[in-house]
KEMIVEX-48069 format. One line per 5 residues: for each residue x, y, z of N, C-alpha, C. Coordinates in nm, 3 decimals, decimal comma, always signed. Example, Ala and Ser with C-alpha at 12.3 -4.5 7.8 and 13.67 -1.06 7.14 Angstrom:
BEGIN
+1,319 -0,569 +0,780 +1,230 -0,450 +0,780 +1,320 -0,330 +0,780; +1,285 -0,225 +0,708 +1,367 -0,106 +0,714 +1,290 +0,003 +0,787 .
END
This chain:
BEGIN
+0,088 -0,117 +0,002 -0,002 +0,001 +0,001 +0,088 +0,125 -0,001; +0,062 +0,213 -0,091 +0,141 +0,338 -0,095 +0,116 +0,427 +0,024; +0,204 +0,518 +0,052 +0,187 +0,608 +0,160 +0,062 +0,695 +0,142; +0,034 +0,735 +0,020 -0,087 +0,816 -0,011 -0,210 +0,733 +0,020; -0,218 +0,609 -0,020 -0,333 +0,522 +0,006 -0,352 +0,498 +0,156 .
-0,234 +0,479 +0,226 -0,247 +0,458 +0,371 -0,296 +0,583 +0,442; -0,258 +0,700 +0,396 -0,309 +0,823 +0,459 -0,460 +0,842 +0,433; -0,505 +0,802 +0,314 -0,652 +0,810 +0,286 -0,726 +0,713 +0,371; -0,668 +0,595 +0,394 -0,743 +0,497 +0,473 -0,761 +0,532 +0,619; -0,676 +0,615 +0,673 -0,691 +0,657 +0,816 -0,769 +0,788 +0,825 .
-0,792 +0,864 +0,710 -0,863 +0,986 +0,714 -0,997 +0,982 +0,786; -1,084 +0,882 +0,754 -1,218 +0,883 +0,824 -1,207 +0,886 +0,977; -1,102 +0,817 +1,032 -1,090 +0,818 +1,179 -1,061 +0,957 +1,234; -0,994 +1,042 +1,156 -0,950 +1,167 +1,208 -1,036 +1,287 +1,163; -1,123 +1,264 +1,064 -1,199 +1,373 +1,005 -1,287 +1,443 +1,107 .
-1,357 +1,371 +1,193 -1,445 +1,431 +1,295 -1,363 +1,502 +1,401; -1,237 +1,468 +1,419 -1,162 +1,528 +1,523 -1,089 +1,655 +1,487; -1,086 +1,685 +1,352 -1,016 +1,800 +1,310 -1,056 +1,928 +1,375; -1,187 +1,962 +1,395 -1,223 +2,088 +1,459 -1,158 +2,098 +1,600; -1,153 +1,988 +1,671 -1,097 +1,985 +1,807 -0,945 +2,000 +1,802 .
-0,881 +1,936 +1,709 -0,736 +1,948 +1,689 -0,703 +2,093 +1,654; -0,773 +2,149 +1,561 -0,749 +2,285 +1,518 -0,771 +2,379 +1,641; -0,876 +2,365 +1,705 -0,910 +2,455 +1,816 -0,805 +2,447 +1,930; -0,756 +2,327 +1,961 -0,657 +2,312 +2,063 -0,522 +2,357 +2,018; -0,488 +2,341 +1,893 -0,359 +2,387 +1,840 -0,352 +2,544 +1,847 .
-0,458 +2,605 +1,815 -0,458 +2,750 +1,815 -0,524 +2,810 +1,938; -0,536 +2,734 +2,044 -0,592 +2,776 +2,173 -0,726 +2,843 +2,158; -0,814 +2,780 +2,077 -0,949 +2,829 +2,063 -1,048 +2,743 +2,137; -1,155 +2,798 +2,177 -1,261 +2,720 +2,246 -1,363 +2,670 +2,142; -1,387 +2,539 +2,146 -1,491 +2,483 +2,054 -1,623 +2,504 +2,132 .
-1,723 +2,551 +2,060 -1,856 +2,563 +2,117 -1,917 +2,428 +2,143; -1,986 +2,411 +2,250 -2,046 +2,280 +2,279 -2,167 +2,251 +2,195; -2,191 +2,121 +2,176 -2,304 +2,079 +2,099 -2,377 +1,965 +2,179; -2,506 +1,951 +2,155 -2,583 +1,845 +2,215 -2,596 +1,741 +2,102; -2,567 +1,620 +2,133 -2,574 +1,513 +2,031 -2,644 +1,385 +2,099 .
-2,732 +1,330 +2,019 -2,802 +1,212 +2,065 -2,818 +1,121 +1,937; -2,812 +0,990 +1,962 -2,838 +0,889 +1,857 -2,938 +0,792 +1,914; -3,042 +0,764 +1,836 -3,146 +0,672 +1,884 -3,196 +0,592 +1,763; -3,244 +0,473 +1,797 -3,304 +0,384 +1,697 -3,453 +0,391 +1,710; -3,518 +0,409 +1,596 -3,668 +0,419 +1,594 -3,719 +0,309 +1,504 .
-3,810 +0,229 +1,549 -3,868 +0,119 +1,471 -3,985 +0,176 +1,385; -3,946 +0,257 +1,289 -4,036 +0,325 +1,197 -3,965 +0,361 +1,070; -4,033 +0,384 +0,962 -3,966 +0,426 +0,838 -3,914 +0,567 +0,848; -3,814 +0,598 +0,769 -3,766 +0,742 +0,763 -3,880 +0,833 +0,721; -3,971 +0,789 +0,641 -4,081 +0,876 +0,592 -4,173 +0,910 +0,708 .
-4,202 +0,817 +0,796 -4,288 +0,840 +0,911 -4,218 +0,945 +1,003; -4,087 +0,925 +1,025 -4,010 +1,007 +1,118 -4,007 +1,152 +1,053; -3,977 +1,160 +0,924 -3,967 +1,287 +0,853 -4,100 +1,362 +0,864; -4,212 +1,296 +0,850 -4,340 +1,358 +0,865 -4,359 +1,412 +1,014; -4,313 +1,338 +1,107 -4,314 +1,383 +1,249 -4,225 +1,504 +1,271 .
-4,129 +1,520 +1,189 -4,035 +1,639 +1,203 -4,071 +1,762 +1,121; -4,161 +1,749 +1,028 -4,185 +1,851 +0,932 -4,329 +1,902 +0,921; -4,422 +1,837 +0,995 -4,560 +1,884 +0,988 -4,609 +1,930 +1,125; -4,705 +2,024 +1,123 -4,762 +2,068 +1,249 -4,824 +1,951 +1,330; -4,890 +1,858 +1,259 -4,951 +1,743 +1,322 -4,844 +1,659 +1,387 .
-4,738 +1,626 +1,317 -4,630 +1,544 +1,373 -4,557 +1,612 +1,489; -4,515 +1,731 +1,471 -4,442 +1,800 +1,570 -4,522 +1,823 +1,700; -4,654 +1,852 +1,686 -4,736 +1,869 +1,802 -4,761 +1,735 +1,881; -4,740 +1,625 +1,816 -4,758 +1,493 +1,885 -4,641 +1,454 +1,973; -4,524 +1,516 +1,948 -4,409 +1,481 +2,030 -4,330 +1,592 +2,095 .
-4,347 +1,718 +2,046 -4,268 +1,827 +2,109 -4,357 +1,922 +2,190; -4,445 +1,994 +2,126 -4,538 +2,076 +2,204 -4,671 +2,087 +2,123; -4,778 +2,077 +2,193 -4,910 +2,066 +2,122 -4,942 +2,187 +2,032; -4,892 +2,306 +2,053 -4,929 +2,416 +1,979 -4,813 +2,459 +1,882; -4,827 +2,410 +1,759 -4,720 +2,427 +1,662 -4,781 +2,483 +1,530 .
-4,709 +2,574 +1,469 -4,744 +2,628 +1,338 -4,618 +2,612 +1,251; -4,627 +2,512 +1,160 -4,519 +2,485 +1,073 -4,565 +2,454 +0,935; -4,505 +2,514 +0,834 -4,550 +2,491 +0,693 -4,469 +2,376 +0,633; -4,360 +2,338 +0,689 -4,282 +2,230 +0,637 -4,214 +2,265 +0,500; -4,178 +2,391 +0,486 -4,107 +2,434 +0,362 -3,987 +2,509 +0,399 .
-3,881 +2,487 +0,319 -3,755 +2,560 +0,334 -3,776 +2,708 +0,330; -3,709 +2,779 +0,425 -3,720 +2,927 +0,429 -3,828 +2,977 +0,514; -3,923 +2,891 +0,559 -4,035 +2,935 +0,644 -3,988 +2,936 +0,789; -4,071 +3,002 +0,874 -4,047 +3,007 +1,016 -4,149 +2,917 +1,080; -4,104 +2,817 +1,156 -4,195 +2,731 +1,239 -4,204 +2,792 +1,381 .
-4,326 +2,795 +1,436 -4,342 +2,855 +1,564 -4,388 +2,741 +1,661; -4,325 +2,738 +1,781 -4,352 +2,634 +1,881 -4,388 +2,704 +2,012; -4,516 +2,698 +2,044 -4,565 +2,765 +2,165 -4,560 +2,668 +2,282; -4,493 +2,718 +2,395 -4,490 +2,641 +2,520 -4,563 +2,721 +2,622; -4,692 +2,689 +2,648 -4,772 +2,772 +2,738 -4,823 +2,895 +2,665 .
-4,865 +2,991 +2,742 -4,924 +3,112 +2,680 -4,819 +3,217 +2,644; -4,702 +3,212 +2,699 -4,614 +3,324 +2,682 -4,464 +3,293 +2,635; -4,440 +3,172 +2,595 -4,307 +3,135 +2,550 -4,314 +3,069 +2,414; -4,243 +3,128 +2,316 -4,244 +3,080 +2,175 -4,099 +3,056 +2,134; -4,071 +2,942 +2,076 -3,949 +2,914 +2,002 -3,980 +2,931 +1,855 .
-3,891 +2,998 +1,782 -3,907 +3,009 +1,640 -3,787 +2,950 +1,562; -3,813 +2,859 +1,472 -3,710 +2,794 +1,392 -3,728 +2,826 +1,249; -3,619 +2,878 +1,190 -3,615 +2,888 +1,047 -3,582 +2,756 +0,981; -3,665 +2,714 +0,882 -3,640 +2,585 +0,825 -3,529 +2,605 +0,716; -3,405 +2,564 +0,748 -3,295 +2,589 +0,658 -3,284 +2,491 +0,546 .
-3,306 +2,363 +0,573 -3,304 +2,260 +0,468 -3,395 +2,140 +0,500; -3,448 +2,089 +0,398 -3,528 +1,965 +0,406 -3,491 +1,869 +0,299; -3,443 +1,755 +0,336 -3,412 +1,646 +0,244 -3,496 +1,530 +0,275; -3,608 +1,509 +0,207 -3,715 +1,420 +0,238 -3,663 +1,280 +0,284; -3,710 +1,240 +0,402 -3,681 +1,112 +0,465 -3,532 +1,094 +0,497 .
-3,452 +1,207 +0,491 -3,311 +1,192 +0,523 -3,260 +1,296 +0,622; -3,297 +1,425 +0,605 -3,243 +1,528 +0,691 -3,331 +1,648 +0,702; -3,334 +1,704 +0,824 -3,409 +1,827 +0,850 -3,310 +1,920 +0,930; -3,305 +2,045 +0,887 -3,213 +2,141 +0,957 -3,286 +2,269 +0,986; -3,283 +2,306 +1,113 -3,345 +2,435 +1,158 -3,240 +2,526 +1,214 .
-3,266 +2,655 +1,211 -3,187 +2,758 +1,281 -3,279 +2,833 +1,375; -3,247 +2,839 +1,502 -3,332 +2,909 +1,600 -3,318 +3,061 +1,573; -3,430 +3,127 +1,555 -3,434 +3,271 +1,531 -3,517 +3,342 +1,636; -3,574 +3,264 +1,729 -3,654 +3,330 +1,836 -3,672 +3,234 +1,954; -3,668 +3,289 +2,072 -3,686 +3,206 +2,195 -3,591 +3,243 +2,298 .
-3,551 +3,150 +2,380 -3,450 +3,176 +2,481 -3,324 +3,229 +2,412; -3,267 +3,329 +2,479 -3,144 +3,399 +2,424 -3,037 +3,301 +2,392; -3,015 +3,196 +2,473 -2,908 +3,103 +2,448 -2,941 +3,012 +2,330; -3,063 +2,999 +2,288 -3,101 +2,919 +2,172 -3,081 +2,999 +2,042; -3,093 +3,126 +2,044 -3,094 +3,202 +1,921 -2,959 +3,191 +1,853 .
-2,959 +3,156 +1,723 -2,836 +3,134 +1,647 -2,789 +2,989 +1,649; -2,852 +2,904 +1,736 -2,809 +2,757 +1,735 -2,880 +2,693 +1,619; -2,821 +2,577 +1,576 -2,884 +2,504 +1,469 -2,921 +2,360 +1,523; -3,030 +2,307 +1,467 -3,074 +2,174 +1,509 -3,082 +2,090 +1,381; -3,026 +1,975 +1,383 -3,016 +1,886 +1,269 -3,067 +1,745 +1,307 .
-3,162 +1,694 +1,233 -3,206 +1,556 +1,249 -3,166 +1,480 +1,119; -3,082 +1,383 +1,130 -3,038 +1,301 +1,018 -3,087 +1,159 +1,031; -3,147 +1,100 +0,928 -3,218 +0,972 +0,934 -3,140 +0,878 +0,842; -3,118 +0,749 +0,893 -3,052 +0,647 +0,818 -3,127 +0,518 +0,843; -3,191 +0,458 +0,741 -3,262 +0,333 +0,758 -3,173 +0,218 +0,706 .
-3,172 +0,108 +0,778 -3,099 -0,011 +0,743 -3,147 -0,128 +0,826; -3,100 -0,245 +0,787 -3,128 -0,364 +0,864 -3,045 -0,349 +0,992; -3,098 -0,413 +1,097 -3,035 -0,400 +1,226 -2,884 -0,449 +1,220; -2,857 -0,557 +1,146 -2,714 -0,613 +1,143 -2,631 -0,509 +1,077; -2,676 -0,439 +0,970 -2,590 -0,336 +0,906 -2,568 -0,217 +0,995 .
-2,670 -0,176 +1,068 -2,660 -0,064 +1,163 -2,558 -0,098 +1,271; -2,562 -0,222 +1,323 -2,471 -0,264 +1,428 -2,323 -0,268 +1,381; -2,307 -0,310 +1,259 -2,173 -0,319 +1,208 -2,104 -0,180 +1,195; -2,182 -0,077 +1,150 -2,128 +0,053 +1,145 -2,137 +0,141 +1,268; -2,225 +0,095 +1,358 -2,252 +0,177 +1,484 -2,257 +0,078 +1,602 .
-2,153 +0,017 +1,645 -2,156 -0,080 +1,753 -2,205 -0,017 +1,887; -2,196 +0,112 +1,900 -2,241 +0,177 +2,026 -2,389 +0,164 +2,054; -2,465 +0,131 +1,951 -2,615 +0,124 +1,962 -2,660 -0,022 +1,982; -2,572 -0,110 +2,021 -2,600 -0,253 +2,037 -2,727 -0,273 +2,128; -2,727 -0,206 +2,241 -2,843 -0,222 +2,336 -2,977 -0,180 +2,270 .
-2,973 -0,074 +2,193 -3,095 -0,029 +2,124 -3,138 -0,134 +2,020; -3,047 -0,189 +1,949 -3,075 -0,288 +1,846 -3,129 -0,418 +1,916; -3,071 -0,455 +2,024 -3,116 -0,576 +2,094 -3,260 -0,565 +2,148; -3,301 -0,443 +2,173 -3,438 -0,413 +2,216 -3,536 -0,376 +2,108; -3,487 -0,367 +1,986 -3,573 -0,339 +1,869 -3,655 -0,453 +1,822 .
-3,783 -0,452 +1,825 -3,857 -0,566 +1,781 -3,862 -0,592 +1,635; -3,831 -0,490 +1,550 -3,832 -0,502 +1,408 -3,699 -0,545 +1,353; -3,691 -0,613 +1,236 -3,564 -0,654 +1,178 -3,487 -0,537 +1,119; -3,553 -0,424 +1,096 -3,492 -0,304 +1,043 -3,544 -0,184 +1,122; -3,469 -0,078 +1,120 -3,510 +0,045 +1,192 -3,443 +0,165 +1,130 .
-3,480 +0,275 +1,180 -3,416 +0,399 +1,130 -3,333 +0,456 +1,248; -3,211 +0,495 +1,220 -3,128 +0,554 +1,317 -3,138 +0,701 +1,296; -3,166 +0,774 +1,407 -3,180 +0,921 +1,410 -3,052 +0,975 +1,479; -2,978 +1,054 +1,405 -2,870 +1,135 +1,466 -2,922 +1,273 +1,486; -2,921 +1,320 +1,611 -2,965 +1,451 +1,647 -2,848 +1,539 +1,689 .
-2,850 +1,663 +1,647 -2,749 +1,759 +1,687 -2,814 +1,894 +1,715; -2,775 +1,952 +1,826 -2,818 +2,089 +1,855 -2,685 +2,163 +1,877; -2,645 +2,231 +1,773 -2,510 +2,292 +1,763 -2,502 +2,439 +1,794; -2,375 +2,482 +1,814 -2,342 +2,626 +1,815 -2,385 +2,694 +1,949; -2,390 +2,626 +2,056 -2,416 +2,688 +2,189 -2,297 +2,773 +2,222 .
-2,321 +2,880 +2,293 -2,217 +2,975 +2,328 -2,127 +2,917 +2,444; -2,182 +2,830 +2,523 -2,098 +2,773 +2,630 -2,176 +2,670 +2,714; -2,103 +2,612 +2,802 -2,162 +2,510 +2,890 -2,235 +2,585 +3,008; -2,361 +2,601 +3,000 -2,435 +2,676 +3,097 -2,540 +2,587 +3,159; -2,608 +2,630 +3,258 -2,711 +2,549 +3,318 -2,826 +2,532 +3,217 .
-2,852 +2,624 +3,133 -2,949 +2,615 +3,026 -2,909 +2,499 +2,926; -2,777 +2,503 +2,887 -2,725 +2,403 +2,798 -2,746 +2,259 +2,865; -2,718 +2,247 +2,993 -2,727 +2,120 +3,062 -2,873 +2,072 +3,068; -2,964 +2,163 +3,100 -3,107 +2,128 +3,113 -3,162 +2,091 +2,972; -3,123 +2,167 +2,867 -3,171 +2,133 +2,734 -3,117 +2,000 +2,686 .
-2,993 +1,967 +2,718 -2,939 +1,835 +2,680 -3,021 +1,725 +2,738; -3,057 +1,732 +2,864 -3,144 +1,638 +2,930 -3,282 +1,632 +2,865; -3,340 +1,750 +2,852 -3,478 +1,760 +2,801 -3,487 +1,713 +2,657; -3,388 +1,742 +2,573 -3,384 +1,688 +2,436 -3,393 +1,534 +2,443; -3,323 +1,469 +2,534 -3,340 +1,327 +2,544 -3,479 +1,285 +2,573 .
-3,552 +1,358 +2,654 -3,694 +1,329 +2,682 -3,777 +1,347 +2,561; -3,757 +1,457 +2,490 -3,837 +1,485 +2,370 -3,807 +1,382 +2,258; -3,682 +1,339 +2,247 -3,650 +1,243 +2,144 -3,710 +1,109 +2,181; -3,725 +1,079 +2,308 -3,797 +0,962 +2,352 -3,942 +0,971 +2,313; -3,996 +1,095 +2,328 -4,136 +1,122 +2,285 -4,152 +1,101 +2,133 .
-4,058 +1,148 +2,058 -4,060 +1,126 +1,910 -4,059 +0,979 +1,879; -3,972 +0,907 +1,948 -3,965 +0,761 +1,927 -4,101 +0,694 +1,955; -4,155 +0,730 +2,071 -4,290 +0,674 +2,112 -4,393 +0,705 +2,011; -4,396 +0,828 +1,970 -4,496 +0,874 +1,862 -4,486 +0,791 +1,736; -4,360 +0,780 +1,687 -4,334 +0,708 +1,555 -4,362 +0,557 +1,566 .
-4,341 +0,502 +1,685 -4,358 +0,357 +1,705 -4,498 +0,317 +1,747; -4,563 +0,405 +1,829 -4,693 +0,364 +1,885 -4,808 +0,457 +1,852; -4,778 +0,575 +1,786 -4,882 +0,669 +1,757 -4,908 +0,766 +1,866; -4,844 +0,756 +1,978 -4,869 +0,845 +2,097 -4,738 +0,888 +2,159; -4,702 +1,018 +2,149 -4,584 +1,070 +2,217 -4,616 +1,130 +2,351 .
-4,513 +1,195 +2,401 -4,531 +1,269 +2,532 -4,479 +1,413 +2,515; -4,554 +1,495 +2,442 -4,517 +1,633 +2,423 -4,524 +1,715 +2,550; -4,464 +1,836 +2,540 -4,470 +1,931 +2,653 -4,613 +1,947 +2,695; -4,648 +1,950 +2,820 -4,564 +1,955 +2,940 -4,547 +1,817 +3,000; -4,571 +1,710 +2,928 -4,563 +1,579 +2,989 -4,435 +1,504 +2,958 .
-4,335 +1,571 +2,898 -4,217 +1,504 +2,854 -4,137 +1,437 +2,970; -4,149 +1,494 +3,090 -4,075 +1,433 +3,199 -4,148 +1,333 +3,280; -4,274 +1,313 +3,249 -4,355 +1,216 +3,325 -4,321 +1,069 +3,280; -4,340 +0,979 +3,371 -4,321 +0,841 +3,344 -4,428 +0,776 +3,271 .
END
């Protein structure tokens, strides 16, 4: 194997680490991100519908949603009578990816981006490429599932709001999973209930 081929073969292992290597080399602080990976026993189309329609979003995130599901529009998520999160729909790749940018809500959220990436495959193939989800695969009743990679990026720092949102996103993603698998999620304000 040539030196060039060997360098290319190790590239995938270091590609994700480059922002951290660059930041530490130049003494820069990397902004924190929230990341979650979960397996959902549903088609990517069903999950995409839950992420892009008012009906779907209200079933797992908050009951009062106004979303057109079109790139460039602003989706509004009402939590109670006086708190609204507003997300600009930056990109939609049907049954594969949804990207939002927060343009209204809590000050720490504004400017952050939220990305949902969907990958459907047989459980054996998912396990081969993602051994860290073995426990989820072992508990999946279907022979195939959709893996959801969730990212909430570009936070300004590790704050108490960041910590609370990291935990609460886990609850809402569980609600999304329940909705897509059973037809009933646990949207706000019930996301923390058992």
